[in-house]
C-alpha positions in Angstrom: -23.6 0.5 11.3 -21.9 3.7 10.4 -18.5 3.9 8.5 -16.5 7.3 9.1 -14.2 7.5 5.8 -10.8 9.2 7.0 -8.8 10.8 4.1 -5.3 12.5 4.9 -4.7 14.5 1.8 -1.6 16.7 0.5 -1.5 18.5 -2.5 -3.5 16.1 -4.2 -6.3 17.0 -7.1 -7.2 13.4 -7.5 -8.9 14.0 -4.1 -12.2 15.1 -6.5 -12.3 11.9 -8.1 -11.9 9.9 -4.6 -15.0 12.0 -3.2 -17.2 11.2 -6.5 -16.7 7.6 -6.1 -17.7 7.7 -2.2 -20.6 9.4 -2.8 -21.8 7.0 -5.3 -21.4 4.3 -2.6 -25.2 2.8 -2.2 -27.0 0.9 0.7 -24.2 2.5 3.5 -24.5 4.5 6.4 -21.5 6.5 6.1 -19.6 10.2 6.6 -16.8 11.6 5.2 -13.8 13.5 6.9 -11.2 14.9 4.9 -8.1 16.3 6.6 -6.0 18.7 5.0 -2.3 18.2 5.9 -1.4 22.0 5.1 -1.4 21.6 1.3 0.0 24.6 -0.4 -0.6 24.1 -4.4 -4.0 22.7 -4.4 -6.9 24.6 -2.9 -8.6 21.2 -1.0 -11.4 23.5 0.4 -12.3 24.4 -3.3 -12.6 20.9 -4.0 -14.4 19.5 -1.3 -17.4 22.3 -1.3 -18.8 20.3 -4.4 -19.3 17.6 -1.4 -21.6 19.3 1.3 -21.8 16.2 3.6 -17.8 16.1 3.7 -16.4 17.2 6.9 -13.0 19.3 6.2 -10.2 19.9 8.8 -7.1 22.0 7.8 -4.0 21.1 9.7 -0.5 22.6 9.7 1.9 20.2 8.6 2.5 17.2 10.7 2.7 14.3 8.7 0.1 11.8 7.7 -0.2 9.7 10.9 -1.2 12.9 12.6 -3.8 13.7 10.0 -5.4 10.4 10.2 -5.3 10.1 13.8 -7.0 13.6 13.9 -9.4 12.4 11.6 -10.5 9.5 13.4 -10.6 11.4 16.7 -13.5 13.6 14.6 -15.5 10.4 13.6 -19.0 9.7 14.6 -19.2 6.3 13.0 -18.5 2.9 15.0 -16.1 1.8 12.3 -13.3 4.2 10.8 -12.2 3.4 7.1 -8.6 5.0 6.0 -8.3 5.7 2.3 -5.8 7.7 0.4 -6.9 10.5 -1.6 -5.9 8.8 -5.3 -8.3 5.7 -4.4 -11.4 5.2 -5.4 -14.3 3.0 -4.2 -16.9 0.9 -5.9 -20.4 1.7 -5.3 -20.7 -1.4 -3.0 -17.5 -1.2 -1.4 -18.9 0.4 1.6 -21.9 -2.1 1.6 -19.9 -5.0 2.0 -17.9 -3.7 4.5 -20.6 -2.8 6.5 -22.3 -6.2 6.0 -18.8 -8.1 7.0 -18.6 -6.3 10.4 -22.6 -7.0 11.0 -22.3 -10.6 10.0 -19.2 -11.4 12.2 -19.2 -10.3 15.8 -15.5 -11.4 16.7 -14.4 -9.1 13.5 -12.3 -6.5 14.6 -11.0 -4.8 11.3 -11.0 -5.6 7.6 -8.2 -4.8 4.7 -9.8 -4.8 1.4 -7.9 -5.6 -1.9 -7.0 -3.0 -4.8 -8.4 -4.1 -8.0 -6.6 -4.5 -11.1 -9.0 -2.0 -12.5 -7.5 1.2 -13.8 -7.8 5.2 -13.0 -5.0 6.1 -15.1 -4.3 4.2 -18.5 -0.6 4.2 -18.7 2.3 1.2 -18.8 3.2 2.0 -15.7 -0.5 2.0 -13.9 -1.1 -1.0 -15.9 1.8 -2.9 -14.5 1.7 -1.9 -10.9 -2.1 -2.5 -11.0 -2.1 -6.1 -11.9 1.4 -6.6 -9.6 -0.2 -5.0 -6.4 -3.4 -7.1 -7.3 -1.5 -10.1 -7.6 0.3 -9.4 -4.1 -3.2 -9.0 -2.3 -4.5 -12.3 -4.1 -2.0 -14.5 -3.8 1.1 -13.4 -1.6 -0.3 -11.6 1.4 -2.2 -13.4 4.1 -3.1 -10.4 6.2 -2.4 -6.9 6.3 -3.3 -3.6 7.9 -2.4 0.1 6.4 -4.2 3.6 5.5 -5.2 2.6 2.3 -8.7 0.3 2.3 -8.4 -0.9 6.0 -11.3 -0.6 8.3 -11.5 -1.1 12.0 -13.6 -0.2 15.1 -13.2 3.2 16.1 -12.8 2.6 19.9 -10.0 0.0 19.2 -7.7 2.1 16.8 -8.2 4.7 19.7 -7.6 2.5 22.4 -4.2 1.5 20.6 -3.4 5.1 20.0 -3.5 5.2 16.5 -0.8 5.4 14.0 2.6 6.1 15.4 3.2 9.9 14.9 7.0 9.5 15.5 6.7 8.4 11.8 6.8 11.9 10.1 6.5 10.5 6.6 4.4 8.2 4.9 5.3 4.6 4.4 6.2 3.3 7.0 3.5 4.2 9.8 0.7 2.1 8.4 2.9 -0.9 8.1 4.2 -0.5 11.2 0.7 -0.4 13.1 -0.3 -3.5 11.2 2.7 -5.5 12.8 1.4 -3.8 16.3 -2.4 -5.1 15.7 -1.3 -8.6 14.7 1.1 -9.0 17.4 -1.6 -8.3 19.8 -3.8 -10.7 18.1 -6.3 -8.8 17.0 -9.0 -10.1 14.4 -8.4 -8.2 11.6 -8.9 -10.2 7.9 -8.0 -9.6 4.6 -11.3 -9.5 2.8 -10.5 -10.8 -1.1 -14.3 -10.3 -2.1 -14.1 -6.1 -1.4 -12.0 -4.1 -3.3 -11.5 -0.4 -4.7 -9.3 0.8 -7.2 -5.9 2.8 -6.7 -3.8 5.3 -8.7 -0.1 5.0 -9.2 2.6 7.0 -10.9 2.7 7.6 -14.6 6.3 6.3 -14.8 8.9 4.7 -12.4 11.7 7.0 -13.0 12.1 9.9 -11.1 9.1 10.1 -8.6 8.7 6.3 -8.7 12.2 5.5 -8.1 12.3 7.8 -4.9 8.7 6.8 -3.8 9.1 2.9 -4.0 13.0 2.9 -2.6 12.1 5.5 0.2 9.1 3.1 0.8 11.4 -0.2 1.0 14.3 1.4 3.1 11.5 2.5 5.7 9.4 -0.9 5.6 12.8 -2.8 6.1 13.8 -1.1 9.2 10.2 -1.6 10.4 10.7 -5.5 9.8 14.0 -5.2 11.3 12.7 -4.0 14.7 9.7 -5.7 14.7 9.5 -9.6 15.9 5.7 -10.2 15.1 4.9 -11.6 11.9 3.1 -10.3 8.9 3.3 -11.9 5.0 4.2 -8.9 3.1 6.0 -8.6 -0.3 8.8 -7.5 2.0 9.2 -10.6 4.1 7.6 -13.6 2.7 10.0 -16.2 2.0 9.0 -16.0 -1.5 10.4 -12.4 -1.8 13.0 -13.0 0.1 14.3 -15.6 -2.3 13.5 -13.0 -5.3 15.6 -10.5 -3.4 18.5 -12.6 -3.6 18.0 -13.9 -7.1 17.9 -10.2 -8.4 21.2 -9.1 -7.1 22.8 -12.6 -7.9 21.9 -12.2 -11.4 23.3 -8.7 -11.7 26.6 -9.7 -9.6 26.7 -13.0 -12.4 25.9 -10.3 -15.6 28.8 -8.0 -14.1 31.5 -10.4 -13.2 30.6 -12.5 -16.4 32.5 -10.0 -18.0 35.5 -11.4 -16.8 34.4 -14.9 -15.8 32.4 -16.2 -19.2 30.9 -19.0 -17.3 29.2 -16.3 -14.9 26.8 -15.5 -17.6 25.4 -19.0 -17.9 24.8 -18.9 -14.1 23.1 -15.5 -14.5 20.8 -17.0 -16.9 19.9 -19.8 -14.9 19.1 -18.1 -12.0 16.7 -15.7 -14.2 15.1 -18.7 -15.5 14.3 -19.5 -11.9 13.3 -15.8 -11.0 10.9 -16.1 -13.8 9.3 -19.4 -12.8 8.7 -18.2 -9.6 6.6 -15.1 -11.1 5.3 -17.2 -13.8 1.5 -16.6 -12.6 2.0 -12.8 -12.2 3.4 -12.8 -15.5 0.6 -14.7 -17.3 -1.8 -12.1 -15.7 0.4 -9.6 -17.8 -0.1 -11.6 -21.0 -3.6 -12.4 -20.6 -4.9 -8.9 -19.5 -2.8 -6.7 -22.5 -1.2 -9.0 -24.4 2.1 -10.1 -25.7 3.9 -6.9 -25.9 2.6 -5.6 -22.3 3.6 -8.8 -21.0 7.7 -8.6 -22.5 7.8 -5.0 -21.2 6.3 -5.6 -17.8 8.5 -8.7 -17.0 11.2 -6.5 -17.5 10.3 -4.0 -15.7 9.2 -6.7 -13.0 13.0 -7.6 -12.3 14.2 -3.9 -12.4 12.1 -3.3 -10.1 12.5 -5.9 -7.6 16.2 -5.3 -8.0 15.6 -1.7 -6.9 13.6 -2.0 -4.0 15.8 -5.2 -2.6 18.7 -2.9 -2.8 16.8 -0.2 -1.1 15.6 -2.6 1.3 19.1 -3.9 2.4 20.0 -0.3 3.1 17.1 0.0 5.5 18.0 -3.1 7.1 21.7 -1.9 7.8 20.7 1.4 9.2 18.4 -0.3 11.1 21.3 -2.3 12.8 23.2 0.9 13.3 20.5 2.9 15.2 18.6 2.2 18.2 15.0 2.9 17.6 11.9 3.8 15.5 12.2 7.3 16.4 15.3 7.8 14.3 13.2 7.0 11.1 
């Protein structure tokens, strides 16, 4: 069963390591399709030349949804597998995906998990690798996106692919997941198949912009979609965490005037900590006490910022009529 790997790339030199990992794959029939979405600062063609089997298409700037759809239309495999340009596969990733489709005739799609193994070794990458792996293994029930999801090509094209009215990243794949699950397609989250993913070097500046934008856009999708998909944006647990993070901040601020509110903030944070204790124990076991302390503080700040951005997205979604305004 042939797998067509679709990679949309824009000014990302990490595509080199991504391709290297793909061509280390064992026991799999695959092709690689790179769609350059009008890169300006990186010569993608020069990088791809080192992989003669790779097919490269260069487009004008149309957005990631258009680029991925274009790549899928060029695919010759039965399965299209979408990954980001900064992701890396394990040697057996494609083999496992192919075997899963072969062994389950009722299967229509697969999403694989992101491991906690690092591509870049810095604090924020360590933090996000563990946090994201925890979401995949302990929170998500099902998922479909643009980084680590495979589906039959005919089904993907039949459903029109990613919605190209989403001109930026972060929402188009999230929206597609809801569409697929609402229609009852048998797409599973396989926690026995994984890949590696790179994150930003730190949360501030680029990280703040990226994750706030993601939360804002995905909150809008959630507001406008009636179907259910368990994610970190709408699971009951995370709704509680979002609420707690805001109440803790308000209790601290107003505690300057009303002292007992400081104790209320402490009590709320203890609840917040307890709800995340399993992930925090992973921080401790993986990298030790100093890293765990930093990560616990980082996690509260991260949840607080994301919840504020998401709340703004919900408000904005209530004020406009349809997703084309995103």
